[in-house]
MDAnalysis code that builds the backbone (N, CA, C; Angstrom):
import MDAnalysis as mda
import numpy as np

u = mda.Universe.empty(309, n_residues=103, atom_resindex=np.repeat(np.arange(103), 3), trajectory=True)
u.add_TopologyAttr("name", ["N", "CA", "C"] * 103)
u.add_TopologyAttr("resid", np.arange(1, 104))
u.add_TopologyAttr("resname", ["MET", "ARG", "GLY", "THR", "ARG", "PHE", "GLU", "LEU", "ASP", "GLU", "GLN", "LYS", "ALA", "SER", "LYS", "LEU", "SER", "GLY", "MET", "SER", "VAL", "GLU", "GLN", "MET", "TRP", "GLU", "PHE", "ILE", "ASN", "GLU", "ILE", "ALA", "ARG", "GLN", "ASN", "ASN", "LEU", "ILE", "LYS", "ILE", "LYS", "ASN", "GLY", "GLU", "TYR", "HIS", "THR", "LYS", "GLY", "GLN", "ASN", "ASP", "ASP", "GLU", "SER", "ASP", "MET", "ALA", "ILE", "PHE", "VAL", "PHE", "ASP", "ASN", "LEU", "LEU", "GLU", "MET", "SER", "TRP", "PHE", "THR", "LYS", "SER", "THR", "LYS", "SER", "TRP", "ILE", "GLU", "PHE", "TYR", "ASP", "ASP", "GLY", "SER", "ILE", "GLU", "ASP", "ILE", "LYS", "TYR", "CYS", "ALA", "LYS", "ILE", "GLU", "ASN", "VAL", "GLY", "VAL", "TRP", "SER"])
u.atoms.positions = np.array([
    [20.644, 6.634, -47.410],
    [21.967, 6.472, -47.609],
    [22.768, 5.903, -46.668],
    [23.778, 5.161, -47.154],
    [24.465, 4.483, -46.168],
    [25.911, 5.317, -45.925],
    [26.346, 5.356, -44.721],
    [27.469, 6.074, -44.294],
    [27.921, 5.712, -43.006],
    [28.952, 6.553, -42.510],
    [29.724, 6.415, -41.131],
    [29.698, 7.674, -40.727],
    [29.878, 7.873, -39.400],
    [29.932, 9.107, -38.867],
    [31.024, 9.005, -37.551],
    [31.775, 9.627, -37.250],
    [32.608, 9.382, -35.934],
    [33.049, 10.831, -35.456],
    [33.300, 10.841, -34.134],
    [33.861, 11.946, -33.421],
    [35.257, 11.631, -32.915],
    [36.161, 12.514, -32.973],
    [37.473, 12.208, -32.539],
    [37.830, 13.046, -31.528],
    [38.680, 12.888, -30.659],
    [39.344, 13.856, -29.777],
    [40.521, 14.160, -30.527],
    [40.188, 15.464, -31.074],
    [41.280, 16.014, -32.279],
    [42.808, 16.140, -31.594],
    [42.780, 16.511, -30.407],
    [43.947, 16.820, -29.952],
    [44.720, 15.508, -29.363],
    [44.049, 14.515, -29.070],
    [44.521, 13.327, -28.886],
    [45.014, 12.615, -29.972],
    [44.273, 12.604, -31.180],
    [44.406, 11.912, -32.330],
    [45.749, 12.607, -33.022],
    [45.894, 13.898, -32.905],
    [47.070, 14.707, -33.468],
    [48.121, 14.282, -32.864],
    [48.291, 14.188, -31.464],
    [49.295, 13.834, -30.399],
    [49.797, 12.441, -30.895],
    [48.812, 11.438, -31.035],
    [49.128, 10.074, -31.134],
    [49.620, 9.805, -32.593],
    [49.153, 10.441, -33.648],
    [49.502, 10.321, -35.044],
    [50.608, 11.012, -35.333],
    [51.011, 12.208, -34.676],
    [52.270, 12.875, -35.054],
    [51.947, 13.786, -36.045],
    [50.657, 14.081, -36.236],
    [50.295, 15.002, -37.476],
    [49.528, 16.122, -36.663],
    [49.374, 17.303, -37.409],
    [48.637, 18.351, -36.926],
    [47.120, 17.937, -37.206],
    [46.345, 18.684, -36.486],
    [44.876, 18.317, -36.774],
    [44.328, 18.566, -38.209],
    [44.815, 19.559, -39.046],
    [44.722, 19.586, -40.344],
    [45.325, 18.535, -41.074],
    [46.605, 18.133, -40.863],
    [46.843, 16.976, -41.559],
    [46.309, 15.611, -41.397],
    [45.845, 15.543, -40.215],
    [45.240, 14.317, -39.784],
    [43.892, 14.008, -40.597],
    [43.035, 15.187, -40.461],
    [41.807, 15.251, -41.494],
    [42.059, 14.980, -42.967],
    [43.253, 15.756, -43.333],
    [43.571, 15.482, -44.991],
    [43.689, 14.047, -45.004],
    [44.451, 13.297, -44.287],
    [44.800, 11.839, -44.238],
    [43.630, 11.082, -44.279],
    [42.757, 11.275, -43.364],
    [41.553, 10.605, -43.345],
    [40.766, 10.834, -44.435],
    [40.538, 12.078, -44.907],
    [39.584, 12.382, -46.074],
    [40.152, 11.746, -47.249],
    [41.494, 11.692, -47.427],
    [42.132, 11.158, -48.579],
    [41.720, 9.645, -48.652],
    [41.947, 8.892, -47.348],
    [41.438, 7.592, -47.476],
    [40.008, 7.528, -47.837],
    [39.355, 8.145, -47.485],
    [37.746, 8.081, -47.749],
    [37.688, 8.326, -49.368],
    [38.352, 9.246, -49.956],
    [38.225, 9.508, -51.274],
    [38.805, 8.347, -52.037],
    [39.818, 7.773, -51.794],
    [40.470, 6.609, -52.346],
    [39.397, 5.340, -52.261],
    [38.825, 5.418, -51.194],
    [37.593, 4.303, -51.124],
    [36.182, 4.631, -51.688],
    [36.406, 5.536, -52.424],
    [35.199, 5.992, -53.184],
    [33.932, 6.456, -52.395],
    [34.256, 7.244, -51.088],
    [33.077, 7.654, -50.407],
    [33.163, 9.331, -50.590],
    [31.890, 9.908, -50.451],
    [31.645, 11.056, -50.327],
    [31.903, 11.744, -49.000],
    [32.708, 12.703, -49.029],
    [33.057, 13.729, -47.658],
    [31.799, 14.639, -47.344],
    [31.042, 14.260, -46.416],
    [30.061, 15.372, -45.953],
    [30.738, 16.495, -45.184],
    [31.301, 16.165, -44.254],
    [32.224, 16.981, -43.337],
    [33.124, 15.988, -42.702],
    [34.165, 16.710, -42.046],
    [35.217, 15.971, -41.352],
    [34.523, 14.869, -40.304],
    [34.672, 13.661, -40.550],
    [34.192, 12.809, -39.743],
    [33.018, 12.111, -40.119],
    [32.159, 12.504, -41.272],
    [30.901, 11.839, -41.962],
    [31.377, 11.680, -43.415],
    [31.126, 10.447, -43.788],
    [31.308, 9.916, -45.165],
    [30.253, 9.249, -45.521],
    [29.771, 9.436, -46.705],
    [28.731, 8.596, -47.322],
    [28.957, 7.742, -48.497],
    [28.347, 6.635, -48.846],
    [28.568, 5.976, -50.047],
    [27.878, 6.720, -51.133],
    [28.119, 6.113, -52.333],
    [27.522, 6.772, -53.626],
    [26.396, 6.224, -54.042],
    [25.815, 5.205, -53.574],
    [24.482, 4.657, -54.092],
    [24.942, 3.656, -55.342],
    [26.041, 3.095, -55.230],
    [26.608, 2.223, -56.307],
    [26.512, 0.768, -55.943],
    [26.856, -0.202, -56.798],
    [26.990, -1.384, -56.328],
    [28.201, -1.887, -55.505],
    [29.247, -0.997, -55.349],
    [30.383, -1.398, -54.648],
    [30.350, -0.736, -53.299],
    [29.147, -0.254, -52.856],
    [29.078, 0.609, -51.621],
    [29.453, -0.380, -50.257],
    [28.991, -1.350, -50.299],
    [29.254, -2.235, -48.965],
    [30.724, -2.558, -48.968],
    [31.479, -2.731, -49.839],
    [32.830, -3.150, -50.064],
    [33.554, -1.798, -49.925],
    [33.263, -0.629, -50.300],
    [33.917, 0.649, -50.186],
    [33.951, 1.005, -48.809],
    [32.613, 0.880, -48.126],
    [32.675, 1.222, -46.670],
    [33.483, 0.240, -45.850],
    [33.467, -1.082, -46.136],
    [34.049, -2.132, -45.334],
    [35.545, -1.935, -45.373],
    [36.077, -1.432, -46.731],
    [37.479, -1.321, -46.787],
    [38.015, -0.021, -45.939],
    [37.092, 1.000, -45.924],
    [37.493, 2.242, -45.450],
    [37.406, 1.954, -43.837],
    [36.439, 1.158, -43.251],
    [36.324, 0.891, -41.822],
    [37.371, -0.018, -41.325],
    [37.159, -1.087, -41.793],
    [37.966, -2.415, -41.610],
    [39.489, -2.298, -41.939],
    [39.750, -2.112, -43.028],
    [41.158, -2.145, -43.570],
    [41.905, -1.102, -43.384],
    [41.301, 0.123, -42.800],
    [41.903, 1.236, -42.866],
    [41.662, 2.079, -41.354],
    [40.469, 2.389, -41.057],
    [40.327, 2.944, -39.742],
    [40.733, 2.261, -38.573],
    [40.007, 1.050, -38.602],
    [40.382, 0.168, -37.356],
    [41.598, -0.211, -37.285],
    [42.579, -0.211, -38.222],
    [43.908, -0.591, -38.087],
    [44.844, 0.248, -37.780],
    [44.300, 1.663, -37.329],
    [45.207, 2.704, -37.006],
    [45.011, 2.937, -35.656],
    [46.174, 2.706, -34.683],
    [45.949, 2.607, -33.392],
    [45.502, 4.253, -32.733],
    [46.179, 5.286, -33.291],
    [45.968, 6.477, -33.060],
    [44.557, 7.039, -33.226],
    [43.813, 6.351, -34.377],
    [42.586, 6.564, -34.556],
    [41.582, 5.894, -33.571],
    [41.767, 4.749, -33.377],
    [40.752, 4.107, -32.468],
    [40.946, 4.542, -31.116],
    [42.045, 4.932, -30.569],
    [42.409, 5.363, -29.372],
    [41.849, 6.704, -29.072],
    [41.636, 7.258, -30.199],
    [41.045, 8.907, -29.990],
    [39.652, 8.884, -30.384],
    [38.990, 7.897, -30.616],
    [37.555, 7.834, -31.285],
    [36.661, 7.985, -30.142],
    [35.881, 9.115, -30.006],
    [34.698, 9.246, -28.931],
    [33.461, 8.678, -29.273],
    [33.077, 8.545, -30.505],
    [32.020, 7.897, -30.699],
    [32.144, 7.398, -32.254],
    [31.427, 6.515, -32.797],
    [31.331, 5.869, -34.323],
    [30.250, 5.111, -34.433],
    [29.552, 5.605, -35.539],
    [28.390, 4.800, -35.990],
    [28.543, 4.556, -37.401],
    [27.754, 3.561, -38.095],
    [27.585, 3.251, -39.458],
    [25.987, 3.368, -39.406],
    [25.585, 3.960, -40.658],
    [24.090, 4.177, -40.651],
    [23.728, 3.460, -42.155],
    [22.536, 3.013, -42.285],
    [22.103, 2.230, -43.346],
    [20.773, 2.854, -44.106],
    [20.589, 2.408, -45.117],
    [19.585, 2.900, -46.080],
    [18.184, 2.656, -45.323],
    [18.029, 1.615, -44.677],
    [16.843, 1.306, -43.861],
    [16.510, 2.254, -42.619],
    [17.385, 3.248, -42.333],
    [17.603, 3.886, -41.214],
    [18.085, 3.262, -40.009],
    [18.726, 2.085, -39.986],
    [19.146, 1.508, -38.823],
    [20.674, 2.015, -38.592],
    [20.998, 2.086, -37.592],
    [22.280, 2.489, -36.966],
    [22.951, 1.406, -35.997],
    [24.452, 1.245, -36.273],
    [25.266, 0.440, -35.880],
    [26.479, 1.089, -35.019],
    [26.695, 0.806, -33.717],
    [27.768, 1.441, -32.957],
    [28.996, 0.478, -33.477],
    [29.951, 1.354, -34.277],
    [31.135, 0.630, -34.615],
    [32.066, 0.198, -33.573],
    [32.255, 1.358, -32.667],
    [33.314, 1.230, -31.639],
    [32.859, 0.156, -30.624],
    [31.485, 0.185, -30.443],
    [31.095, -0.950, -29.487],
    [31.165, -2.408, -30.231],
    [30.816, -2.443, -31.202],
    [30.745, -3.811, -32.025],
    [32.272, -4.325, -32.221],
    [33.023, -3.436, -32.493],
    [34.567, -3.605, -32.796],
    [35.228, -4.184, -31.614],
    [34.678, -3.520, -30.553],
    [35.369, -4.006, -29.175],
    [35.010, -5.450, -28.828],
    [33.692, -5.645, -28.951],
    [33.015, -6.864, -28.690],
    [33.514, -7.929, -29.376],
    [33.781, -7.714, -30.625],
    [34.496, -8.585, -31.653],
    [35.956, -8.834, -31.700],
    [36.584, -8.166, -30.730],
    [37.856, -7.815, -30.831],
    [38.519, -7.509, -32.175],
    [38.019, -6.688, -32.985],
    [38.491, -6.202, -34.187],
    [39.048, -4.847, -34.027],
    [40.361, -4.748, -34.660],
    [40.921, -3.368, -34.807],
    [41.943, -3.073, -33.468],
    [42.481, -2.030, -33.457],
    [43.525, -1.820, -32.470],
    [42.800, -0.978, -31.371],
    [42.284, -1.316, -30.380],
    [41.931, -0.581, -29.264],
    [42.426, -0.548, -27.948],
    [43.302, -1.201, -27.789],
    [44.173, -1.113, -26.554],
    [45.591, -0.501, -26.717],
])
């Protein structure tokens, strides 16, 4: 199964986003739903095993989450995992590639 999992400093994210913790998770979960992902729990989302899985995940990560400074500034850890069992540290890779809003 392909997916992504992240841990947020909820209080920091809430403060930076101007949303309550509940509103913040509702917002992220709605973006995941719009990108055709399955919510396993807050902060963990899987693809559906369809042809568009790669693009659905890429849009969720690159076009949505990485573009929100409140999200990136409050992310403690963030990985993407793949069908073959491999794992990629999105936070580390995005910083190295200077992708997203990290400062």
